[in-house]
C-alpha positions as a printed NumPy array, in Angstrom:
array([[185.795,  97.078, 123.747],
       [185.775,  94.657, 120.922],
       [188.732,  92.278, 120.657],
       [189.717,  89.967, 117.734],
       [192.316,  87.694, 119.364],
       [192.416,  88.597, 123.174],
       [189.575,  86.798, 125.055],
       [187.691,  88.021, 127.999],
       [188.759,  84.893, 129.865],
       [192.395,  85.953, 129.458],
       [191.759,  89.435, 130.744],
       [189.749,  88.169, 133.669],
       [192.498,  85.809, 134.626],
       [195.046,  88.581, 134.569],
       [192.719,  90.801, 136.784],
       [192.182,  87.948, 139.217],
       [195.704,  86.541, 139.435],
       [198.188,  89.31 , 138.702],
       [196.594,  92.427, 140.293],
       [197.312,  93.002, 144.079],
       [196.965,  95.934, 146.318],
       [194.314,  98.456, 146.808],
       [193.318, 101.413, 144.64 ],
       [196.185, 103.43 , 146.109],
       [198.834, 100.768, 146.436],
       [198.415,  98.958, 143.011],
       [201.548,  99.042, 140.966],
       [200.422, 100.571, 137.709],
       [203.517,  99.628, 135.813],
       [203.381,  96.077, 137.   ],
       [199.842,  95.801, 136.143],
       [200.336,  97.138, 132.743],
       [203.265,  94.561, 132.225],
       [200.979,  91.709, 133.306],
       [198.329,  92.597, 130.585],
       [201.194,  93.173, 128.001],
       [202.385,  89.54 , 128.568],
       [199.263,  88.19 , 126.624],
       [200.383,  87.007, 123.212],
       [198.153,  89.363, 121.217],
       [198.437,  92.584, 123.314],
       [200.455,  95.144, 121.655],
       [200.028,  97.857, 124.336],
       [198.049,  98.113, 127.699],
       [197.317, 101.355, 129.464],
       [196.275, 101.455, 133.062],
       [194.828, 104.564, 134.718],
       [193.338, 105.118, 138.17 ],
       [189.789, 106.701, 137.964],
       [188.482, 108.34 , 141.045],
       [187.121, 107.137, 143.419],
       [187.754, 103.427, 143.064],
       [188.217, 102.333, 139.519],
       [190.839, 101.188, 137.134],
       [190.598, 101.957, 133.456],
       [192.376,  99.43 , 131.344],
       [192.855, 100.05 , 127.581],
       [194.193,  97.213, 125.472],
       [195.512,  97.492, 121.999],
       [195.94 ,  94.264, 119.905],
       [198.566,  93.42 , 117.46 ],
       [197.386,  92.983, 113.839],
       [199.575,  90.227, 112.178],
       [200.603,  90.915, 108.611],
       [203.201,  88.114, 108.291],
       [204.932,  85.151, 109.837],
       [208.5  ,  85.618, 110.844],
       [210.368,  82.509, 109.544],
       [209.584,  79.542, 111.796],
       [208.844,  81.454, 114.922],
       [206.399,  84.289, 115.815],
       [204.478,  86.768, 113.752],
       [205.199,  90.302, 112.523],
       [202.665,  93.147, 113.197],
       [201.69 ,  95.916, 110.789],
       [204.096,  98.166, 112.687],
       [206.992,  95.678, 111.947],
       [207.227,  94.344, 115.502],
       [207.853,  90.714, 116.169],
       [205.532,  88.899, 118.633],
       [205.098,  85.447, 119.791],
       [201.47 ,  84.232, 119.167],
       [199.669,  81.362, 117.259],
       [197.673,  82.198, 114.057],
       [195.895,  80.022, 111.596],
       [195.549,  82.858, 109.162],
       [197.286,  82.269, 105.587],
       [199.975,  85.045, 105.996],
       [203.123,  85.502, 103.944],
       [206.397,  84.282, 105.48 ],
       [209.306,  86.591, 106.009],
       [212.918,  85.704, 106.325],
       [215.482,  88.264, 106.965],
       [218.374,  89.394, 109.272],
       [217.601,  90.34 , 112.822],
       [216.398,  93.81 , 112.993],
       [215.023,  94.039, 109.462],
       [211.423,  93.399, 110.471],
       [210.201,  97.017, 109.725],
       [211.923,  97.07 , 106.472],
       [210.283,  93.882, 105.363],
       [206.884,  94.889, 106.383],
       [207.378,  98.116, 104.376],
       [208.568,  96.071, 101.383],
       [205.492,  93.763, 101.783],
       [203.162,  96.911, 101.602],
       [205.143,  98.196,  98.661],
       [205.209,  94.956,  96.73 ],
       [201.677,  93.815,  97.464],
       [199.927,  96.534,  95.306],
       [202.286,  96.1  ,  92.429],
       [201.679,  92.303,  92.357],
       [197.802,  92.808,  92.703],
       [197.802,  94.255,  89.387],
       [198.605,  90.775,  87.996],
       [196.401,  89.031,  90.582],
       [199.445,  87.709,  92.429],
       [200.509,  87.727,  96.085],
       [203.674,  87.088,  98.081],
       [203.899,  83.666,  99.692],
       [207.428,  84.117, 100.968],
       [209.829,  87.036, 101.075],
       [213.628,  86.902, 101.744],
       [216.055,  89.663, 102.456],
       [219.672,  88.657, 102.678],
       [222.454,  90.074, 104.807],
       [223.537,  92.021, 101.653],
       [220.162,  93.516, 101.402],
       [219.164,  91.499,  98.263],
       [215.551,  90.5  ,  97.745],
       [213.98 ,  87.269,  96.627],
       [210.348,  86.168,  96.787],
       [207.977,  83.212,  96.165],
       [204.602,  84.116,  94.759],
       [201.351,  82.391,  95.725],
       [201.515,  80.545,  92.167],
       [204.871,  78.95 ,  93.167],
       [207.055,  81.207,  90.932],
       [210.328,  82.368,  92.438],
       [211.491,  85.867,  91.615],
       [215.081,  86.953,  92.079],
       [214.991,  90.776,  92.604],
       [218.469,  91.474,  93.942],
       [219.307,  94.963,  95.305],
       [218.715,  98.414,  93.836],
       [215.63 ,  99.322,  91.92 ],
       [213.62 ,  96.44 ,  93.154],
       [210.139,  98.01 ,  92.63 ],
       [210.882,  98.921,  89.042],
       [211.984,  95.28 ,  88.479],
       [208.865,  93.965,  90.009],
       [206.807,  96.392,  87.8  ],
       [208.571,  95.11 ,  84.739],
       [207.622,  91.545,  85.663],
       [203.974,  92.453,  86.326],
       [203.901,  94.153,  82.911],
       [204.965,  90.94 ,  81.107],
       [203.412,  88.369,  83.336],
       [199.779,  88.361,  81.88 ],
       [200.643,  88.969,  78.321],
       [203.478,  86.545,  77.776],
       [204.748,  84.587,  80.907],
       [201.468,  83.396,  82.324],
       [200.323,  82.044,  78.937],
       [203.247,  79.699,  78.386],
       [202.319,  76.024,  78.117],
       [204.486,  75.003,  81.031],
       [204.958,  76.022,  84.518],
       [207.7  ,  78.713,  85.126],
       [209.941,  77.881,  88.11 ],
       [212.069,  80.852,  88.443],
       [212.466,  84.426,  87.028],
       [215.704,  86.452,  87.546],
       [214.808,  90.006,  87.368],
       [218.255,  91.512,  88.172],
       [219.133,  92.44 ,  84.471],
       [218.801,  96.131,  83.56 ],
       [216.772,  95.668,  80.451],
       [214.985,  92.245,  80.795],
       [214.847,  89.014,  82.778],
       [215.878,  85.338,  82.592],
       [213.238,  82.654,  82.884],
       [213.952,  79.068,  84.135],
       [211.736,  76.473,  82.741],
       [211.25 ,  72.935,  84.01 ],
       [213.728,  70.338,  82.677],
       [212.369,  68.779,  79.536],
       [211.925,  64.955,  79.889],
       [210.838,  62.747,  77.052],
       [207.968,  60.572,  77.881],
       [209.008,  56.989,  78.966],
       [207.286,  55.41 ,  75.852],
       [209.313,  57.572,  73.526],
       [212.548,  57.086,  75.467],
       [212.229,  53.293,  75.373],
       [211.747,  53.076,  71.641],
       [215.049,  54.959,  71.027]])
């Protein structure tokens, strides 16, 4: 079949170095495990086909995000250890929260796309509070509770008022029930003006 990340060289290496025995004595589970050790292999199925063939089916991981400083997260929300040069969002969360975070990424993505924005980094705290950095560098504090509604409120106001401000917004706290707080950069007088005073 067609592979995106797994190479024929890797498969050939496993076939030559990890498989031992005859058609009847080959350990199917050990063989499957050998193929599943490859970084991008999500699942391998091995079947005997009479009279003397093995049928090996490989399913690859599809990475949707990076997991902190180590590894990737698949579209199923499973962590796996592989290298990738794709520009993927980075997720930070408690151990075991991978599926929840991938679901959130799938939920937040379409909402942000309405304002032509993307998640660069997404955090989930131990207390289940959400925070994200957008691809334009703005930090959003979402907190707990009705996070999708808060994000929708942000998307509603972003193009018509927030994005048109004459300075770069650093941080927006969306945890308020009827609004949000915006942190602007610190104002600093130009050095020429400051020296004259």
